[in-house]
C-alpha positions in Angstrom: 10.3 38.9 84.0 7.7 36.5 83.9 6.0 37.9 81.0 9.3 38.0 79.0 10.0 34.4 80.0 6.7 33.8 78.8 6.7 35.1 75.1 11.0 33.6 75.0 9.4 29.8 75.6 6.3 30.5 73.3 9.1 31.4 70.0 11.3 28.7 70.6 8.1 26.9 70.2 7.4 27.9 67.7 11.2 27.7 66.0 10.8 24.2 66.7 7.5 23.4 65.3 8.4 25.6 62.3 12.0 22.4 61.8 9.7 19.9 62.2 7.6 21.5 59.8 9.8 22.1 57.2 11.8 19.1 57.8 8.2 16.7 57.0 7.5 18.2 53.4 11.4 17.9 52.9 11.3 15.6 49.6 14.0 13.6 48.8 15.4 12.3 45.5 15.3 8.6 43.9 18.6 7.7 43.1 19.7 10.5 45.7 18.4 9.8 49.4 17.6 6.8 48.8 17.1 3.8 46.1 14.2 2.0 44.6 14.9 -2.6 44.3 13.5 -3.8 40.8 11.0 -6.6 42.4 9.8 -5.4 45.1 10.0 -7.8 48.2 7.2 -9.8 50.1 6.5 -8.6 53.7 6.0 -10.6 57.2 3.3 -8.0 58.4 0.4 -6.4 56.0 -1.2 -2.8 57.5 2.0 -2.4 58.9 5.4 -0.7 58.0 8.1 -2.7 57.7 11.4 -1.6 58.3 14.6 -3.9 58.4 18.4 -2.9 58.7 20.8 -5.4 57.8 23.2 -5.3 59.6 26.9 -6.8 60.7 28.2 -6.9 63.9 31.6 -6.7 63.2 30.4 -4.2 61.5 32.4 -0.4 63.1 29.4 1.5 60.8 27.0 -0.4 62.2 27.9 -0.3 65.4 28.0 3.6 65.8 25.0 4.4 63.7 22.6 1.6 66.6 22.2 3.7 68.9 21.0 6.6 66.6 18.8 3.6 64.8 18.0 2.4 68.6 16.2 5.8 69.0 14.4 6.2 65.7 12.9 3.4 66.5 11.9 4.1 70.2 9.8 6.7 68.3 8.4 5.6 66.1 4.1 4.1 66.3 2.8 1.3 66.6 2.2 0.8 62.9 6.0 0.6 62.3 7.2 -2.9 63.4 11.3 -3.7 63.4 13.4 -5.9 62.6 17.1 -6.7 62.1 18.9 -9.3 59.6 22.4 -10.3 59.8 24.8 -10.4 56.8 27.6 -12.3 56.7 29.6 -11.2 53.7 32.5 -14.3 53.9 31.8 -18.3 55.4 33.9 -16.9 58.6 31.6 -14.7 59.7 28.3 -17.0 60.1 29.2 -17.6 63.4 27.9 -13.9 63.8 24.4 -14.5 62.2 24.8 -18.3 64.4 25.1 -15.5 67.5 22.8 -13.0 66.6 19.8 -16.1 66.6 20.8 -17.8 69.3 20.7 -15.0 71.3 17.1 -13.9 68.9 15.8 -17.8 70.1 17.2 -17.5 73.6 15.3 -13.9 74.5 18.4 -12.7 75.3 18.6 -10.2 71.9 19.0 -6.8 74.1 22.9 -8.7 74.6 23.6 -7.5 71.3 24.6 -4.5 71.9 26.8 -5.9 74.4 28.4 -8.0 71.3 28.9 -5.0 69.2 30.8 -3.9 72.4 33.3 -6.7 72.9 34.3 -6.7 68.9 34.9 -3.4 69.1 36.0 -1.9 71.9 37.4 -5.3 74.1 39.3 -6.7 70.5 38.0 -10.4 70.4 36.7 -10.6 67.2 33.7 -13.5 68.7 34.4 -15.8 65.1 35.4 -19.1 66.8 32.6 -21.6 69.0 35.3 -21.4 71.9 35.5 -17.8 72.0 31.4 -17.0 71.8 30.5 -19.6 74.3 33.2 -18.3 76.7 30.8 -14.8 75.7 28.4 -15.7 76.6 29.1 -17.9 80.0 30.5 -14.3 81.0 26.8 -12.9 79.9 25.9 -15.5 82.8 23.8 -18.1 80.1 24.5 -21.5 80.6 27.1 -23.6 78.7 25.6 -26.4 77.6 21.9 -24.5 76.9 24.2 -21.7 74.8 25.2 -24.6 72.4 22.1 -26.4 72.1 20.7 -23.7 70.7 23.6 -22.3 68.7 23.8 -25.7 67.2 19.9 -26.5 66.9 17.8 -27.0 63.6 16.3 -23.4 64.8 18.9 -21.5 64.7 20.5 -22.9 61.6 17.6 -22.9 59.4 17.1 -18.7 60.3 21.4 -17.6 59.7 20.8 -19.8 56.1 17.0 -18.0 55.6 18.7 -14.8 56.6 21.5 -14.8 54.2 18.9 -15.5 50.8 17.1 -12.5 52.6 20.1 -10.3 52.1 20.6 -11.5 48.4 17.2 -11.1 47.1 17.4 -7.9 49.0 20.5 -7.2 46.8 22.5 -6.0 50.0 26.6 -5.1 49.2 26.8 -3.4 52.2 26.2 -2.5 55.3 24.6 -0.9 57.8 22.0 -0.9 55.2 17.5 0.1 55.7 14.8 -2.0 53.6 12.0 0.2 54.3 8.3 -1.4 52.8 10.2 -4.2 50.9 11.4 -2.0 48.5 12.8 1.0 49.6 16.8 0.7 50.6 18.9 3.6 52.4 21.5 4.4 54.9 24.0 6.5 56.1 26.1 5.7 52.9 23.3 6.7 50.8 21.8 9.6 51.9 25.5 11.1 53.0 25.1 11.1 56.6 23.8 9.1 59.9 21.4 12.0 60.3 20.4 12.5 56.6 19.4 8.5 56.7 17.0 9.1 59.4 15.6 11.7 58.0 15.0 9.9 54.6 13.7 7.1 57.0 11.0 8.9 57.6 9.9 10.2 54.7 9.6 6.6 53.7 8.0 5.6 55.9 4.8 8.4 56.1 5.5 7.6 51.9 4.4 3.9 52.6 1.4 5.2 55.3 -0.1 7.9 52.3 0.5 4.9 49.8 -1.5 2.5 52.5 1.2 0.4 53.1 1.6 -1.1 49.9 
């Protein structure tokens, strides 16, 4: 019985390794699984792979993609740098970008998922300052400190820069993932969330092979 179990475990391990090898060998097609920006944008960190997710708190597709994306991020080695950039396609969505950067400046980015839970599960869209401030207090944040940060020059500047970045990257939908300032993919481009993550793996490895260019 022990011998049989060992053979079974070895067999399953070989199947798993074979599956990984097939995934790594998979080729993805430009224009079908991902796009290349006509003008590459500069990356913030040299000698690493930069991965940016353009998203919006109120986007149900971003919310649905978030658990898979965060699990993907956790699996990445140290040469992969991930960051998020909020997108506001309309001016009345700008409070969400302002909220995102307020939490970031306050060191509370871990509350991002609670923002999305509130919007998508509690039907509280958090689009007014009073709704946002009340939500922040419910999370244990000081109202005055939060509002001072919310209206600060640092946060307003980050919101403005995010809008300019989304325009430079020609973002027309979310969630959208950009790798190394030039490769663009998403669940809608690739077809599924799972395939989008595999395309991201492929593009990250491509950037490594190209010596982070």
